ROSE-635667 format. One record per residue (C-alpha): residue in three letters; x, y negated, z. Coordinates in steps of 0.02 Angstrom, whole numbers, padded with zeros to 5 digits, always signed. Example, Ala and Ser with C-alpha at 12.3 -4.5 7.8 and 13.67 -1.06 7.14 Angstrom:
ala+00615+00225+00390ser+00684+00053+00357
***
This chain:
met+00709-07193+04483phe+00787-07333+04387ser+00728-07483+04340tyr+00666-07575+04182trp+00820-07677+04182glu+00938-07551+04216leu+00844-07427+04082lys+00853-07570+03950asn+01042-07648+04009trp+01146-07482+04026ile+01063-07326+03998gln+00933-07341+03827asp+01017-07375+03661ile+01197-07336+03677asp+01307-07299+03497ile+01464-07220+03603ala+01476-07134+03760ile+01638-07105+03823val+01692-06984+03991gly+01825-07048+04125ser+01875-07218+04162gly+02085-07201+04144ile+02196-07256+04046val+02157-07153+03873gly+01950-07183+03905leu+01988-07365+03944asn+02107-07393+03780cys+01991-07279+03680ala+01832-07401+03759ile+01926-07562+03689thr+01983-07495+03525leu+01819-07437+03474gln+01712-07614+03525glu+01878-07695+03398lys+01810-07587+03280tyr+01642-07594+03298pro+01607-07754+03385asp+01405-07748+03380ala+01417-07584+03459ser+01336-07518+03643ile+01493-07431+03732leu+01446-07342+03882ile+01590-07275+04016leu+01552-07126+04147glu+01654-07118+04261lys+01644-06971+04408gly+01734-07069+04544met+01711-07255+04612leu+01900-07270+04547pro+01950-07169+04400met+01976-07005+04474gly+02114-06910+04400ala+02292-06988+04408ser+02268-07172+04313thr+02256-07235+04476lys+02346-07116+04573asn+02520-07099+04490ala+02703-07137+04535gly+02694-07300+04405phe+02844-07234+04305ala+02854-07319+04127cys+02971-07170+04078phe+02995-07034+03925gly+03077-06892+04003ser+03242-06861+04102leu+03377-06787+04040ser+03344-06633+04087glu+03157-06636+04052leu+03198-06661+03878leu+03305-06531+03880asn+03155-06412+03955asp+03043-06477+03795met+03190-06437+03674asn+03207-06258+03751thr+03019-06225+03756his+02970-06313+03621ser+03097-06380+03457glu+03214-06510+03438glu+03086-06591+03319glu+02954-06570+03456met+03066-06639+03580val+03117-06802+03474his+02905-06794+03434leu+02860-06790+03636ala+03008-06958+03689thr+02973-07063+03534ser+02790-07041+03567arg+02810-07086+03734trp+02913-07232+03703glu+02782-07311+03599gly+02644-07286+03695leu+02737-07373+03834gln+02753-07508+03692ala+02581-07500+03663leu+02542-07514+03851arg+02632-07667+03880ala+02600-07764+03719leu+02394-07729+03785ile+02408-07818+03951gly+02589-07895+03959asp+02727-07850+04064lys+02657-07986+04194ala+02513-07942+04233met+02539-07750+04289asp+02732-07804+04378tyr+02834-07705+04242lys+02998-07714+04283asn+03162-07629+04196tyr+03253-07588+04334gly+03301-07403+04239gly+03278-07234+04274his+03417-07125+04354glu+03431-06926+04367ile+03501-06846+04516phe+03561-06673+04533leu+03562-06604+04736lys+03711-06519+04786gly+03650-06329+04796asp+03643-06322+04605pro+03808-06367+04541glu+03772-06262+04368phe+03628-06356+04323tyr+03712-06513+04326glu+03871-06458+04242ser+03742-06395+04111cys+03662-06562+04099leu+03805-06638+04094glu+03885-06538+03952gln+03757-06594+03853arg+03705-06760+03896glu+03818-06805+03716arg+03702-06702+03609val+03531-06782+03656asn+03615-06952+03652gln+03659-06887+03448ile+03487-06823+03419leu+03388-06972+03499lys+03529-07125+03452pro+03425-07136+03255tyr+03265-07188+03340phe+03340-07278+03511lys+03485-07358+03411gln+03614-07335+03577asp+03661-07198+03691val+03504-07137+03791phe+03591-07057+03950gln+03755-07110+04024glu+03827-07063+04208glu+03843-07177+04344ala+03912-07161+04502asn+03799-07145+04682ile+03793-07333+04707phe+03621-07304+04820ser+03728-07190+04940phe+03602-07045+04916gly+03659-06888+05028lys+03688-06719+04970ile+03693-06748+04768gln+03825-06734+04654asp+03939-06878+04616tyr+03870-06950+04461tyr+03673-06986+04410ile+03631-06974+04235ser+03532-07146+04205asn+03443-07239+04084thr+03441-07388+04061leu+03280-07413+03946glu+03181-07329+04097gly+03048-07451+04184gln+02919-07472+04328leu+02776-07541+04354asp+02621-07580+04476thr+02479-07434+04439gly+02328-07531+04516lys+02384-07713+04439met+02390-07607+04287met+02210-07517+04288ala+02105-07705+04368glu+02206-07778+04195leu+02119-07633+04081leu+01954-07643+04173lys+01953-07847+04152leu+01984-07805+03975ala+01861-07669+03936tyr+01694-07809+04034met+01761-07943+03954lys+01732-07865+03766gly+01561-07797+03842ile+01608-07623+03874lys+01493-07554+04025ile+01564-07438+04164leu+01421-07310+04262asn+01555-07251+04413ser+01508-07097+04517ile+01415-07011+04367ile+01483-06831+04338val+01446-06781+04171glu+01407-06591+04179gly+01365-06556+03992phe+01339-06619+03846asp+01214-06557+03665asp+01266-06602+03494phe+01110-06611+03378gly+01196-06652+03235asp+01130-06827+03205gly+01194-06850+03390val+01217-06801+03544glu+01144-06785+03723val+01236-06780+03889phe+01179-06716+04064thr+01234-06798+04225asn+01194-06773+04396ala+01086-06938+04391phe+00996-06950+04210asp+01017-06876+04053phe+01038-06967+03881lys+01085-06986+03695met+01202-07087+03591lys+01281-07077+03433arg+01450-07001+03471leu+01555-06955+03644phe+01736-06955+03664ile+01799-06849+03818ala+01941-06934+03923thr+01926-06837+04061asn+02120-06753+04044gly+02143-06646+04215tyr+01964-06614+04226ala+01931-06583+04040gly+01900-06381+04106asp+01732-06439+04184leu+01684-06494+04010gly+01745-06321+03910ile+01901-06392+03847thr+02015-06217+03907asp+02197-06271+03830val+02203-06406+03973lys+02224-06366+04174pro+02244-06445+04315ala+02377-06509+04418arg+02399-06593+04565ala+02527-06704+04613gln+02542-06735+04796val+02635-06922+04841leu+02677-07007+04990val+02745-07187+05023thr+02831-07242+05177glu+02807-07417+05288pro+02906-07555+05234ile+03108-07535+05259pro+03193-07679+05296asn+03328-07715+05172leu+03306-07595+05047ala+03414-07570+04925ile+03362-07441+04819lys+03265-07508+04638gly+03243-07390+04487thr+03153-07238+04436phe+03228-07049+04518his+03186-06874+04454ile+03248-06730+04534glu+03239-06551+04487glu+03162-06586+04310gly+03056-06711+04356tyr+02973-06589+04464tyr+02999-06741+04597tyr+03026-06917+04577phe+03032-07083+04687arg+03050-07278+04674asn+03057-07432+04751ile+02867-07519+04780asp+02874-07648+04908asn+03022-07639+05008arg+02928-07470+05009ile+03000-07298+04959leu+02856-07187+04846phe+02897-07025+04829gly+02785-06868+04742gly+02791-06696+04661gly+02859-06528+04731arg+02722-06433+04615asn+02870-06306+04563leu+02851-06242+04748asp+02674-06193+04720ile+02631-06162+04521ala+02470-06060+04556gly+02418-06157+04724glu+02456-06334+04643thr+02330-06265+04490thr+02158-06362+04560thr+02077-06528+04551asn+02067-06525+04765met+02123-06704+04803ala+02212-06603+04968gln+02390-06618+05018thr+02485-06460+05077ile+02607-06427+05239leu+02722-06333+05103ile+02748-06473+05003gln+02727-06626+05124glu+02868-06546+05242arg+02972-06530+05091leu+02952-06721+05029glu+02983-06762+05198glu+03157-06646+05223leu+03239-06723+05054leu+03175-06909+05121glu+03253-06882+05264thr+03422-06779+05185val+03433-06857+05000ile+03338-07017+04988leu+03356-07095+05152pro+03476-07020+05254asp+03540-07145+05345thr+03384-07260+05364asp+03254-07252+05490phe+03078-07230+05399glu+02900-07186+05420ile+02752-07117+05311ala+02624-07251+05285his+02499-07144+05179arg+02489-06988+05068trp+02381-06939+04930ser+02345-06849+04759gly+02312-06837+04613ile+02249-06732+04462met+02362-06731+04295gly+02324-06627+04154val+02430-06487+04064gly+02446-06338+03963ala+02568-06238+03856ala+02620-06342+03757lys+02660-06550+03809arg+02574-06621+03659pro+02386-06712+03701val+02253-06614+03634leu+02182-06723+03528lys+02034-06642+03397ser+01850-06631+03356leu+01745-06505+03487ser+01578-06547+03354thr+01510-06635+03227asn+01505-06792+03358val+01586-06748+03512tyr+01795-06773+03521cys+01919-06767+03653gly+02096-06838+03711val+02150-06750+03837arg+02318-06649+03936leu+02452-06791+03948gly+02573-06670+04050gly+02610-06788+04177met+02668-06929+04061gly+02487-07030+04067ile+02571-07199+04075ala+02684-07168+03938ile+02581-07105+03834gly+02382-07143+03886ala+02367-07297+03785leu+02411-07197+03614val+02332-07074+03654gly+02170-07177+03698lys+02185-07278+03540glu+02200-07099+03424leu+02065-07022+03499ala+01962-07171+03452val+02013-07168+03268leu+01996-06985+03265glu+01808-06988+03213ala+01860-07075+03059ser+01972-06934+03003ser+01841-06806+03037
***
């Protein structure tokens, strides 16, 4: 049972509610508070921290490796690939402008795609199309995005050259989210954790939300739950689990940058003299279409194998920690930004690019109601 003070200050007379306190939800709330400074805004979060991927991702400030962009071009179109890449880049600049590079420990170490020895045809195909993609992207980025670079970090069992991108960076996910939360609190935005939204009803003049703890009404509802969007009836988004591990500190670790393998299905980086390594969803797409936060032997053994043979072939290491995050994916990579009813809107399906496009999607979600 709530106290008078709890009802008065947290639950009653809410103008806007947002489901999800991740990158999208917080950016949506901040934008709405700037637009409506007198509005009472409440964010509902199912976890102790953002439950999906916002505090569980690898901290890549990237817009797609060469093979990922080639895949985008094959499954969508050249125009759509350019739109995806440039939207991700614009989203990264919006995030950096909002938080500041120092506050989230942003480093422009560059990114590299490495190619395993076992698939030379894939490597040669990417090399052959590198110049074509550079020419397509050059009008926007004003430079060649992708270059060949020798194996300067002495990875094992890979092709002789990386395909590198000097525009790619990395950041500290925890610091980024802490700063976003700080900005939200400073603007008077309320956040309630461990609240599961079970459903909602748009009755025309407003919305009633039903949770595991209480029901309440507000004027407008914004859904920013990404991989959990299906729980609220948004069917064009499916969950995609990403399994991650991080090593103990490694003395004299020389590796710096963000690295992609196999169209981005594997990814690793340096952080605090450790290697953070995630991926492997392509080993079991059906099994990884889940919101279960567990890890699997199949994927964890493959990550360890690649660590030992490819990433750190001549270095002793120990695994310090493992975890999983839940992304939102679908048939298309463009985010789902739409009105669900008169007073309910959603911004979901970030396709594993939450850091890159989360800030932009949050801002676009906040202004969606004005164009409905």
